[in-house]
C-alpha positions as CSV (number, residue, x, y, z in Angstrom):
1,M,80.7,18.5,127.4
2,T,84.6,20.0,127.0
3,R,87.8,19.8,124.3
4,P,91.3,20.5,125.8
5,L,93.5,23.2,124.3
6,V,97.1,24.0,124.4
7,A,98.5,27.5,125.1
8,P,98.3,29.7,121.9
9,L,101.5,30.8,120.2
10,A,102.1,34.3,119.2
11,L,103.0,34.5,115.5
12,S,105.5,37.3,114.7
13,S,107.0,38.7,111.6
14,C,110.4,40.4,111.1
15,L,110.8,43.9,109.7
16,L,114.4,44.7,108.5
17,V,115.3,48.3,108.1
18,V,118.5,49.4,106.1
19,A,119.7,52.8,107.2
20,C,121.7,55.2,105.0
21,G,124.1,57.5,106.8
22,G,126.6,60.4,106.3
23,S,126.7,63.2,103.7
24,E,126.9,62.8,100.0
25,P,130.5,61.9,98.8
26,P,132.4,64.4,96.5
27,P,132.2,63.9,92.7
28,A,134.9,61.6,91.2
29,A,137.5,63.1,88.7
30,P,136.5,62.8,85.1
31,V,137.9,59.8,83.2
32,S,138.8,59.8,79.5
33,P,137.2,57.2,77.3
34,A,140.6,55.6,76.5
35,T,141.4,55.0,80.1
36,A,137.9,54.3,81.3
37,P,137.6,51.0,83.2
38,A,135.3,48.3,82.0
39,P,131.9,48.4,83.7
40,A,131.9,46.4,86.9
41,A,129.7,43.4,87.2
42,A,126.4,43.9,89.1
43,A,126.9,43.2,92.7
44,A,124.9,40.4,94.3
45,P,122.0,41.7,96.4
46,S,123.0,42.2,100.0
47,A,121.5,39.9,102.6
48,T,120.4,43.1,104.4
49,S,118.9,44.7,101.3
50,T,115.6,42.8,101.4
51,A,113.1,42.1,104.2
52,A,113.1,38.5,105.5
53,T,110.0,36.5,104.7
54,P,108.4,35.2,107.9
55,P,108.2,31.4,108.0
56,E,104.8,29.7,107.2
57,P,103.1,28.7,110.5
58,T,103.1,25.0,111.1
59,P,99.8,23.1,111.1
60,E,100.0,22.9,114.9
61,E,100.5,26.7,115.2
62,K,97.5,27.3,112.9
63,K,95.4,25.0,115.0
64,T,96.5,26.6,118.2
65,A,95.8,30.1,116.9
66,E,92.4,29.1,115.7
67,A,91.6,27.6,119.1
68,H,92.6,30.8,120.8
69,R,90.5,32.9,118.4
70,K,87.5,30.6,119.1
71,L,88.1,30.9,122.9
72,E,88.1,34.7,122.7
73,D,84.9,34.6,120.6
74,D,83.2,32.3,123.1
75,R,84.3,34.5,126.0
76,A,83.0,37.7,124.4
77,K,79.7,36.0,123.6
78,W,79.3,34.7,127.1
79,Q,80.1,38.1,128.6
80,D,77.3,39.7,126.6
81,E,74.9,36.9,127.6
82,H,75.9,37.1,131.3
83,K,75.4,40.8,131.4
84,A,71.9,40.4,130.1
85,E,71.2,37.6,132.6
86,V,72.4,39.6,135.5
87,A,70.2,42.5,134.4
88,R,67.2,40.1,134.4
89,W,67.7,39.5,138.1
90,T,65.4,42.2,139.5
91,P,64.8,42.6,143.3
92,E,61.5,40.8,142.8
93,L,63.3,37.8,141.2
94,H,65.9,37.7,144.0
95,L,63.0,37.5,146.5
96,A,61.4,34.7,144.5
97,A,64.7,32.8,144.5
98,K,65.0,33.1,148.3
99,A,61.5,31.8,148.8
100,L,62.2,28.9,146.5
101,A,65.4,27.9,148.2
102,D,64.2,28.4,151.8
103,K,61.2,26.0,151.4
104,A,61.7,22.5,152.9
105,Y,60.1,20.2,150.3
106,P,58.5,17.0,151.6
107,S,59.2,15.1,148.4
108,L,61.0,15.2,145.0
109,D,57.7,15.7,143.3
110,A,56.9,18.8,145.4
111,A,60.3,20.2,144.8
112,M,60.2,19.7,141.1
113,K,56.7,21.2,140.8
114,A,58.0,24.4,142.3
115,V,61.4,24.5,140.7
116,L,60.6,23.6,137.1
117,A,57.9,26.3,137.0
118,S,60.1,29.0,138.6
119,K,61.1,32.2,136.7
120,T,64.5,31.8,138.3
121,R,65.5,29.4,135.5
122,K,67.3,31.0,132.6
123,P,65.1,31.9,129.6
124,G,65.0,28.9,127.2
125,D,66.1,26.3,129.8
126,A,62.6,25.1,130.4
127,D,62.3,24.4,126.6
128,R,64.7,21.6,127.0
129,D,62.7,19.8,129.7
130,K,60.9,17.8,126.9
131,Y,64.3,16.3,125.9
132,R,65.8,15.9,129.3
133,H,62.8,14.9,131.5
134,P,64.4,16.2,134.7
135,L,61.5,15.0,137.1
136,E,61.3,11.5,135.6
137,T,65.1,11.2,135.4
138,L,65.8,12.3,139.0
139,A,62.9,10.1,140.2
140,F,64.4,7.1,138.4
141,F,67.7,7.7,140.1
142,G,65.9,8.0,143.5
143,M,66.9,11.5,144.4
144,K,65.4,13.0,147.6
145,P,65.5,16.6,148.9
146,T,67.3,15.3,152.0
147,M,70.3,13.9,150.1
148,T,73.9,15.1,149.6
149,V,74.3,15.1,145.9
150,L,77.5,15.6,143.9
151,E,77.1,16.9,140.3
152,V,80.2,16.1,138.2
153,G,80.8,18.5,135.3
154,P,77.8,20.9,135.7
155,G,78.6,22.7,132.4
156,E,76.6,26.0,132.2
157,G,74.4,24.9,135.1
158,W,71.2,23.5,133.4
159,Y,70.8,20.9,136.1
160,T,72.3,23.0,138.8
161,E,69.5,25.6,138.7
162,I,67.1,22.7,139.4
163,L,69.1,20.8,142.0
164,A,70.3,23.8,144.1
165,P,66.9,25.0,145.3
166,A,65.5,21.5,145.7
167,L,68.3,20.6,148.0
168,A,69.0,23.9,149.8
169,A,66.8,23.5,152.9
170,K,67.2,19.9,153.8
171,G,70.0,18.5,151.6
172,K,73.3,19.6,150.1
173,L,74.6,20.1,146.5
174,I,78.3,19.8,145.7
175,D,79.5,20.8,142.2
176,T,82.9,20.2,140.6
177,N,84.4,23.1,138.7
178,N,87.6,24.1,136.8
179,D,89.9,26.5,138.5
180,P,88.5,30.0,137.6
181,S,91.9,31.5,138.6
182,G,93.9,29.5,136.0
183,P,95.7,30.8,132.9
184,E,93.4,33.1,130.9
185,D,94.4,31.4,127.6
186,Q,93.1,28.0,128.8
187,R,89.5,27.0,128.0
188,G,89.2,25.2,131.3
189,T,89.7,28.5,133.1
190,F,87.0,30.1,131.0
191,Y,84.6,27.2,132.0
192,G,85.5,27.7,135.6
193,Q,84.9,31.5,135.4
194,R,81.6,30.9,133.6
195,F,80.2,28.5,136.2
196,K,81.4,30.7,139.2
197,A,79.6,33.7,137.7
198,F,76.5,31.6,137.2
199,L,76.5,30.8,140.9
200,D,77.4,34.3,142.0
201,K,74.5,36.0,140.2
202,A,72.0,34.7,142.8
203,P,73.3,34.0,146.3
204,E,69.8,33.3,147.5
205,L,69.5,30.4,145.1
206,F,73.1,29.1,144.9
207,G,74.7,30.4,148.1
208,K,74.7,27.0,149.8
209,V,76.3,25.1,146.8
210,Q,79.7,23.8,147.7
211,T,82.2,23.8,144.8
212,V,85.2,21.4,144.5
213,V,87.9,22.6,142.1
214,V,89.2,19.6,140.2
215,D,91.9,19.1,137.6
216,G,90.0,17.1,135.0
217,K,93.2,15.4,133.8
218,A,94.0,14.1,137.3
219,P,90.7,14.3,139.4
220,K,90.8,14.4,143.1
221,L,87.6,15.1,145.1
222,G,88.7,14.8,148.7
223,I,85.1,14.2,150.0
224,D,85.4,10.5,150.9
225,G,82.3,8.8,152.2
226,T,80.1,11.9,152.3
227,V,77.8,11.7,149.3
228,D,74.5,9.9,148.8
229,M,74.3,10.3,145.0
230,V,76.6,11.3,142.2
231,L,75.1,12.7,139.0
232,V,77.2,12.4,135.8
233,M,75.1,14.0,133.0
234,R,76.6,13.7,129.5
235,E,80.2,13.6,130.8
236,V,81.5,10.1,130.2
237,H,82.6,10.7,126.5
238,G,84.9,13.4,127.8
239,W,86.4,10.9,130.3
240,V,87.0,8.4,127.5
241,N,88.6,11.1,125.3
242,Q,91.0,12.2,128.1
243,G,91.7,8.7,129.3
244,T,90.4,9.5,132.8
245,A,87.4,7.2,133.2
246,D,89.1,4.9,135.8
247,A,90.4,7.9,137.8
248,W,86.9,9.5,137.9
249,L,85.1,6.3,138.8
250,G,87.7,5.7,141.5
251,E,87.2,9.1,143.1
252,I,83.4,8.9,142.8
253,R,83.4,5.5,144.5
254,K,85.5,6.9,147.4
255,A,83.1,9.9,147.7
256,L,80.0,7.8,147.9
257,K,78.6,6.4,151.2
258,P,78.0,2.6,151.3
259,S,75.4,1.7,148.8
260,G,75.4,5.2,147.4
261,V,74.1,5.8,143.9
262,L,76.0,6.7,140.7
263,A,73.6,8.1,138.2
264,I,74.7,8.4,134.6
265,E,73.0,9.9,131.6
266,E,75.1,9.6,128.4
267,H,74.8,10.0,124.6
268,R,74.4,6.4,123.4
269,A,76.4,5.0,120.5
270,R,75.4,2.2,118.3
271,P,76.0,-1.2,120.0
272,D,78.8,-2.2,117.7
273,A,80.6,1.1,117.9
274,D,84.3,1.4,118.9
275,P,84.1,3.2,122.2
276,I,87.3,5.2,121.6
277,E,86.3,6.4,118.2
278,S,82.6,7.0,119.0
279,A,83.6,9.0,122.1
280,K,85.3,11.5,119.8
281,K,81.8,12.2,118.4
282,G,80.3,12.4,121.8
283,Y,78.7,8.9,122.0
284,V,79.5,5.8,124.1
285,P,78.2,2.2,123.6
286,E,75.9,1.2,126.4
287,K,77.1,-2.3,127.2
288,W,80.7,-1.3,127.1
289,L,80.0,1.5,129.6
290,I,78.1,-0.8,132.0
291,D,80.9,-3.3,131.9
292,R,83.4,-0.5,132.5
293,V,81.6,1.0,135.5
294,E,80.9,-2.4,137.1
295,A,84.6,-3.2,136.8
296,D,85.4,-0.2,138.8
297,G,83.4,-1.2,141.9
298,F,79.7,-0.5,141.0
299,K,76.7,-2.7,140.3
300,L,74.0,-1.8,137.7
301,A,70.7,-1.3,139.6
302,G,68.5,-0.3,136.6
303,K,68.1,1.2,133.2
304,S,65.6,3.6,131.8
305,E,64.6,4.7,128.3
306,V,63.2,8.0,129.5
307,N,65.8,10.0,127.6
308,A,65.9,7.7,124.5
309,N,65.5,9.3,121.0
310,P,65.1,6.9,118.1
311,K,65.4,9.9,115.6
312,D,69.1,10.3,116.4
313,T,71.1,8.6,113.6
314,K,74.4,9.3,115.3
315,D,76.3,9.8,112.0
316,Y,76.9,13.5,111.9
317,S,80.1,15.2,110.8
318,E,80.2,17.3,114.0
319,G,79.1,14.4,116.1
320,V,76.5,14.9,118.8
321,W,77.3,18.6,118.7
322,A,75.4,18.9,115.4
323,L,72.2,18.4,117.4
324,P,70.5,20.8,119.8
325,P,71.5,22.6,122.0
326,S,74.9,23.1,120.3
327,L,73.8,23.1,116.6
328,Q,77.5,23.6,115.6
329,L,76.7,23.6,111.9
330,G,74.8,26.8,112.3
331,D,72.2,27.3,109.6
332,K,73.3,24.3,107.6
333,D,70.5,21.8,107.8
334,R,69.3,23.5,110.9
335,E,65.7,22.5,110.5
336,K,66.7,18.9,110.1
337,Y,68.7,18.8,113.4
338,V,66.0,20.8,115.3
339,A,63.5,18.2,114.2
340,I,65.7,15.4,115.5
341,G,66.0,17.1,118.9
342,E,68.6,16.3,121.5
343,S,70.6,13.0,121.4
344,D,69.5,9.4,122.1
345,R,70.7,8.9,125.7
346,M,71.1,5.9,128.0
347,T,70.0,6.5,131.6
348,L,71.8,4.2,134.0
349,K,71.6,3.7,137.8
350,F,74.5,2.1,139.6
351,V,75.1,1.4,143.3
352,K,78.4,1.3,145.1
353,A,79.4,-2.3,145.5
354,A,80.9,-3.8,148.6
355,D,84.7,-3.7,148.7
356,K,85.1,-7.4,147.9
357,Q,83.4,-6.8,144.5
358,A,85.7,-4.0,143.5
359,G,89.0,-4.3,141.6
360,A,88.0,-6.5,138.7
361,P,90.0,-6.0,135.5
362,T,88.8,-3.2,133.3
363,P,87.2,-4.6,130.2
364,K,88.9,-4.0,126.9
365,K,87.2,-2.4,124.0
């Protein structure tokens, strides 16, 4: 779930130095009081006699500088966490990962039983199963260990560490990613580096994962007609915020095989919410989303309430990010948000419609 940044500006100040040169001049001849000239008026201060005051940064410059500082803080925190995670991967854990990924699972239930209980999962990730219901969610979508699955926007890899070993032996996992070789001052580059490092830490588990580097502002997948299922987990609000929903849905439709499945889990806004405004808080209205997806060449095949949460009031100053796992307000009302849990989510299954059903006008908000 991601916010675009602009390149930070370096703020500078000017230091003006006035130099005094030469030797001291000879003393002037004495002047009698009668002929002494009137005192001269004080000279105006020279433009070069005082240091120039640096201009006050503009609001945009302040915002950019703050975003850059936040990026550096996030990068430093992640580096410490990643170092600890790599150290956790003992030779014994690498062997366990290999055994997990090498096994050909006869069913989704068998795969999930092994994967969800595995110590290969990052510490704390299993604690979120009670909010995300991975087995029930993937079963509703109809995932099988023999499928080719595309995961759009994997984030920090919470679902990836479940999907990769389940699909390694008989199926295939493809993940989108930002360019990890992009400009260092761009948050998208950081996200790309973070996900690449996540995969690289355990080749036994993630070595078969195919990554597709995508520009989120102009997505192009280039894997037409090869995918059985596309998972879009808590990503749609970002598409709305960036104005790329139609572009993503068009690329996903091209990537899917005939009658392929588009699986969407998304933070659910109130029914009467404005989709553009609510997306800024991380939420999207369900009916609006269904209409939007169907207008881009898909047909709703089912809805599930497996990830619903009636405790979510959806009215927080920080939007959905006030709730776990982000908890962006820190210690402020922390117990309240932890008690609510993760967000209220819609879980929607679509199938790729025949070509004659595609191309309907996009519904307006």
